[in-house]
C-alpha positions in Angstrom: 47.9 -51.3 -32.5 50.2 -49.7 -30.0 52.3 -48.4 -32.9 49.2 -46.7 -34.5 48.3 -45.2 -31.1 51.8 -43.7 -30.8 51.7 -42.2 -34.3 48.3 -40.6 -33.5 49.8 -39.1 -30.3 52.7 -37.7 -32.2 50.4 -35.6 -34.3 48.5 -34.1 -31.3 49.7 -30.5 -30.6 48.6 -28.0 -28.1 48.3 -24.5 -29.5 47.8 -21.3 -27.6 46.2 -18.4 -29.5 45.1 -15.0 -28.3 41.9 -13.6 -29.8 40.3 -10.2 -29.2 36.6 -10.4 -28.7 34.6 -7.2 -28.1 31.2 -7.4 -26.6 28.5 -5.8 -28.9 27.5 -3.4 -26.1 31.1 -2.2 -25.9 30.9 -1.5 -29.7 27.8 0.5 -29.2 29.4 2.4 -26.4 32.4 3.3 -28.6 30.0 4.4 -31.3 28.3 6.7 -28.9 31.6 8.2 -27.9 32.4 8.8 -31.7 29.2 10.9 -32.3 29.2 14.6 -32.2 26.3 16.8 -31.0 24.2 16.7 -34.1 24.8 13.0 -34.7 24.0 12.1 -31.0 20.7 14.0 -31.3 19.8 12.0 -34.4 20.8 8.8 -32.6 18.5 9.7 -29.6 15.5 10.6 -31.8 16.0 7.2 -33.6 16.0 5.4 -30.2 12.9 7.3 -29.0 11.0 6.2 -32.2 12.1 2.6 -31.9 11.8 2.0 -28.3 8.6 3.3 -26.5 10.0 2.4 -23.0 12.4 5.4 -23.3 10.8 8.8 -22.6 12.0 12.4 -23.0 11.1 15.0 -20.5 10.2 17.7 -23.2 9.1 20.3 -20.7 12.5 20.4 -19.0 14.3 20.2 -22.3 12.4 23.1 -23.7 13.0 25.1 -20.5 16.8 24.4 -20.6 16.9 25.4 -24.3 15.1 28.6 -23.7 17.5 29.4 -20.9 20.4 28.8 -23.2 18.9 30.9 -26.1 19.5 34.6 -25.5 16.8 35.5 -28.0 14.1 33.3 -26.4 12.4 36.3 -24.8 11.8 37.7 -28.3 10.1 34.5 -29.8 6.7 36.2 -29.5 5.0 36.6 -32.9 3.9 40.1 -32.0 7.5 41.2 -31.5 8.2 40.4 -35.1 4.9 41.2 -36.8 4.3 44.7 -35.5 7.6 46.4 -35.7 8.3 50.0 -36.8 10.5 49.3 -39.8 9.0 51.0 -42.9 8.2 48.6 -45.8 10.2 50.7 -48.3 13.4 49.8 -46.3 12.7 46.1 -46.9 12.2 46.4 -50.6 14.8 45.5 -53.2 16.6 48.6 -54.2 16.4 47.8 -57.9 12.8 46.8 -58.0 9.8 48.5 -56.8 8.0 45.5 -55.2 9.3 42.2 -53.8 7.0 40.3 -56.2 9.1 41.6 -59.1 12.4 40.0 -58.0 14.7 38.8 -60.7 13.9 35.3 -62.0 17.3 33.5 -61.8 17.7 30.0 -63.1 18.5 27.3 -60.5 21.8 25.5 -61.2 21.3 21.8 -61.3 24.2 20.0 -59.7 24.7 16.3 -59.4 26.8 14.5 -56.8 29.4 12.2 -58.4 28.9 9.8 -55.5 25.4 8.9 -56.8 26.8 8.1 -60.2 29.6 6.0 -58.8 27.1 4.2 -56.5 24.8 3.5 -59.5 27.7 1.9 -61.4 28.8 0.0 -58.4 25.3 -1.5 -57.8 25.2 -2.8 -61.3 28.1 -5.1 -60.5 27.5 -8.8 -59.5 28.2 -8.5 -55.8 26.6 -9.9 -52.6 24.7 -7.6 -50.2 27.6 -7.3 -47.8 30.0 -6.1 -50.4 27.4 -3.7 -51.8 26.9 -2.2 -48.3 30.6 -1.8 -47.8 31.1 -0.3 -51.2 28.4 2.3 -50.7 30.0 3.1 -47.3 33.4 3.7 -48.9 31.9 5.8 -51.8 30.1 8.1 -49.3 33.5 8.5 -47.5 35.1 9.9 -50.6 36.2 13.6 -50.5 34.6 16.2 -52.9 37.6 15.7 -55.2 37.0 11.9 -55.4 39.9 10.9 -53.2 39.8 8.2 -50.4 41.7 10.2 -47.7 41.3 7.7 -44.8 43.4 4.6 -44.6 41.9 1.1 -45.2 42.3 0.3 -41.5 40.4 3.5 -40.4 37.6 2.8 -42.9 37.3 -0.8 -41.6 37.2 0.5 -38.0 34.5 3.1 -38.8 32.4 0.5 -40.7 32.7 -2.0 -37.9 31.5 0.6 -35.4 28.6 1.8 -37.5 27.2 -1.6 -38.4 28.4 -3.5 -35.3 30.2 -6.2 -37.2 34.0 -6.4 -37.7 35.6 -6.4 -41.1 39.4 -6.3 -41.9 41.4 -3.9 -43.9 42.0 -6.5 -46.6 38.3 -6.6 -47.3 38.2 -2.8 -47.7 41.2 -2.9 -50.1 39.4 -5.5 -52.2 36.3 -3.3 -52.6 38.4 -0.1 -53.2 40.1 -1.7 -56.1 36.7 -2.5 -57.6 35.6 1.1 -57.1 38.8 2.4 -58.7 37.8 0.6 -62.0 34.6 2.8 -62.2 34.1 6.2 -63.7 35.3 9.0 -63.3 38.8 7.5 -63.8 40.9 7.6 -60.6 38.0 7.7 -58.2 38.8 6.0 -54.9 42.5 6.7 -55.1 44.4 7.9 -52.1 46.6 10.5 -53.6 47.5 12.4 -56.8 50.3 9.9 -57.5 47.9 7.0 -57.3 45.3 8.8 -59.4 48.0 9.4 -62.2 49.0 5.7 -62.0 45.5 4.5 -62.4 45.1 6.6 -65.6 48.4 5.4 -67.0 47.6 1.6 -66.3 44.4 2.0 -68.4 46.5 3.1 -71.4 48.4 0.9 -73.8 51.1 -0.6 -71.7 53.3 -1.4 -74.7 53.9 2.3 -75.4 57.5 3.3 -74.3 56.3 6.7 -72.9 53.6 5.0 -70.8 56.0 2.3 -69.4 58.6 5.1 -68.5 55.9 7.3 -66.9 54.8 4.4 -64.7 58.3 3.6 -63.7 59.0 7.3 -62.9 55.9 7.6 -60.7 56.4 4.3 -59.0 60.0 4.5 -58.2 61.2 8.2 -58.5 58.1 10.3 -57.5 60.1 12.2 -54.9 62.9 13.0 -57.2 60.4 14.3 -59.8 58.8 16.6 -57.2 62.2 17.9 -56.1 63.3 18.3 -59.8 66.3 16.1 -59.3 66.5 15.3 -63.0 70.1 14.1 -63.0 69.2 11.3 -60.7 66.3 10.4 -62.9 68.4 10.4 -66.0 70.9 7.9 -64.3 68.2 5.7 -62.7 66.0 5.3 -65.8 68.9 5.5 -68.3 67.1 8.2 -70.4 68.1 11.7 -71.8 66.5 15.1 -71.4 64.4 14.7 -74.6 62.9 11.4 -73.4 62.1 12.8 -69.9 60.4 15.8 -71.6 58.1 13.4 -73.5 57.3 11.5 -70.3 56.5 14.7 -68.3 54.3 16.0 -71.1 52.3 12.7 -70.9 51.9 13.0 -67.2 50.9 16.7 -67.5 48.1 15.7 -69.8 46.5 13.5 -67.1 43.9 14.6 -64.4 45.5 15.4 -61.1 42.2 14.8 -59.3 39.4 12.3 -60.1 36.7 14.9 -59.8 37.3 18.4 -61.1 36.0 21.2 -59.0 32.9 22.9 -60.5 33.2 26.6 -60.1 29.6 27.1 -61.1 28.3 25.0 -58.2 27.3 26.9 -55.1 29.9 27.0 -52.3 28.7 25.1 -49.2 29.7 26.3 -45.8 29.6 23.9 -42.8 28.2 25.2 -39.7 30.3 24.2 -36.7 28.4 23.2 -33.6 30.8 22.8 -30.7 30.5 19.9 -28.3 32.2 21.6 -25.4 32.4 25.0 -24.0 35.3 26.4 -22.0 34.8 29.7 -20.1 37.1 31.6 -17.8 35.7 32.8 -14.5 38.3 34.5 -12.5 41.3 32.2 -12.1 39.3 29.1 -13.0 38.5 27.5 -16.3 35.1 25.9 -16.4 34.2 23.0 -18.8 30.7 22.2 -19.8 28.8 20.3 -22.6 27.1 22.4 -25.3 23.9 20.3 -24.8 23.4 18.0 -21.9 20.9 15.1 -22.8 21.1 12.6 -19.9 18.9 14.6 -17.5 16.0 14.6 -20.0 16.0 10.9 -20.7 14.4 8.3 -18.5 12.6 4.9 -18.4 8.8 5.2 -18.7 7.4 4.0 -15.4 4.2 2.7 -16.9 5.9 0.6 -19.5 8.3 -0.8 -16.9 5.5 -1.8 -14.6 3.7 -3.4 -17.6 6.7 -5.5 -18.4 7.0 -6.7 -14.9 3.2 -7.6 -14.9 3.7 -9.6 -18.1 6.3 -11.9 -16.3 3.9 -12.3 -13.4 0.9 -13.1 -15.6 3.0 -15.6 -17.5 2.2 -14.2 -20.9 3.4 -15.9 -24.0 7.2 -16.5 -24.0 7.8 -14.6 -27.2 5.8 -11.5 -26.1 7.3 -11.4 -22.7 10.9 -11.8 -24.0 10.3 -9.1 -26.6 9.3 -6.4 -24.1 11.9 -7.6 -21.6 14.6 -7.0 -24.3 13.2 -3.6 -25.1 13.4 -2.7 -21.4 17.0 -4.0 -21.1 17.9 -2.0 -24.2 16.2 1.2 -22.9 18.0 0.9 -19.5 21.3 0.4 -21.2 20.8 3.3 -23.5 19.9 5.8 -20.8 22.9 4.7 -18.7 25.2 4.8 -21.8 24.2 8.5 -22.4 25.0 9.4 -18.8 28.3 7.5 -19.0 29.2 9.2 -22.4 28.6 12.7 -21.0 30.5 12.0 -17.7 33.5 10.5 -19.6 33.5 13.4 -22.1 33.6 16.0 -19.3 36.5 14.2 -17.6 38.4 14.0 -20.8 37.9 17.6 -21.7 38.8 18.8 -18.1 42.1 16.8 -18.4 42.9 18.4 -21.7 42.2 21.8 -20.3 44.5 21.1 -17.3 47.3 19.9 -19.6 46.9 22.9 -22.0 45.9 25.5 -19.4 48.2 28.3 -20.7 46.8 27.9 -24.3 43.2 28.0 -23.1 43.9 31.2 -21.2 45.6 33.0 -24.1 44.8 31.2 -27.4 48.5 31.3 -28.3 49.5 28.0 -30.1 53.1 28.5 -29.1 52.0 27.8 -25.5 50.7 24.3 -26.5 52.4 21.5 -24.4 53.4 18.2 -25.9 50.3 16.0 -25.5 49.3 12.6 -26.9 46.2 10.5 -26.4 47.9 8.2 -23.9 48.7 11.2 -21.6 44.9 12.0 -21.4 43.8 8.3 -21.2 46.3 7.6 -18.2 45.0 10.5 -16.2 41.3 9.8 -16.9 41.7 6.1 -16.4 40.2 5.0 -19.7 41.4 3.3 -22.8 43.4 5.2 -25.5 40.6 4.2 -28.1 38.0 6.0 -25.8 39.9 9.2 -25.8 40.4 8.9 -29.6 36.6 8.5 -30.2 35.7 11.4 -27.8 38.1 13.8 -29.4 37.5 12.8 -33.1 35.7 15.5 -35.2 34.6 17.4 -32.1 35.1 21.2 -31.4 35.4 23.2 -28.2 34.1 26.7 -28.0 36.6 29.1 -26.3 36.7 32.9 -25.9 39.0 33.0 -28.9 36.9 30.8 -31.3 35.9 27.2 -32.0 38.9 24.8 -31.9 39.1 21.3 -33.3 40.2 19.0 -30.4 42.6 16.9 -32.6 44.6 20.1 -33.2 45.5 20.3 -29.5 47.4 17.0 -29.7 51.1 17.1 -30.8 54.3 15.3 -30.3 57.2 16.7 -28.3 60.9 17.1 -29.1 63.6 17.1 -26.5 65.7 20.3 -26.3 69.2 20.7 -25.0 68.0 21.0 -21.4 66.3 17.6 -21.7 62.8 19.1 -21.7 60.0 18.1 -24.1 59.0 21.1 -26.3 55.8 21.1 -28.6 56.4 20.5 -32.2 54.0 23.3 -33.0 56.3 25.7 -31.0 59.2 24.7 -33.2 57.1 25.2 -36.3 56.0 28.7 -35.3 59.7 29.6 -34.6 
């Protein structure tokens, strides 16, 4: 008996393991940091519709918007209806009346993402894989490429749906998408797109085998036209290489060809920050401040407190209590978001003061996310979310915040010099 006990004790091991657990509220906070001005407005409207305990002070909001709008004083209908512009100046120069405008056909365009999603949904997959697949398909570029890394997509998906997935899961779904039409969809580069097309051909053909080997192992040499290295590495002659290159030239460089007949779409940039210069001072402000206009409805809050005193049914009381808690967190989170954004932007302006005064890229100082995070006292991921896909309005135009970050190289004097300064030289 003692021997058996000793054997059991021998197999007992103490294992220490570190696990990163993020609270759901922290996930939601990171998600709020990631939103730009338009996305935040949509998020606030969604919260107002779903939670009646949050209220919006519309009168103050409309007053602030009117103050920001330089054309607000001309919004009167009479100003527009009774102007002095003669009708003939507004008529089409080639037609006598506006009712006789040319009847041009409307070009029907279809988004390839809808077709790929339709094919994907026909596969035998569970709901979670289908949701991830649709998210990945909607992340494709207009040319059908998946430009973001699997890790970045996993991170964005986790933030949006508040549940973590790993990059391996994304990679598995991407491979499924790459098997759909158009061929090459979901690939990350031209090289990968070419390889997907070659692997769907007859693999026994010598030219196909050689083309795959060339792209997999000697792509850089091919781009640099180092043909002698290719001859030696693949043990082929000039005629064989010509056949292989002709095969590769017959393939599509992009999964989705650009349709010249489709109308060009221009994205309107709405900046998230505004930097103005007043005297010797650079002032930073948000384009649209929302926290002063959001509050907790006093009537609803009192009603929830009365429910607890009246000892209503546990389910009903808990439901409204949760709504009140969610409303208080959301209003507080919007205030925290705006406060952190202002602090981050002010720090960036201080680090790049010469650039914001002149607009000269050669005056950009070396700056990475950690520099800003250490000065503001927040995590690097917070700075990354705040600066992602956001613009700042300056006297010399709208600037993408990510373009202000750059590494530094040490010069002979031991000083760090911006990489962008070297590039410009």
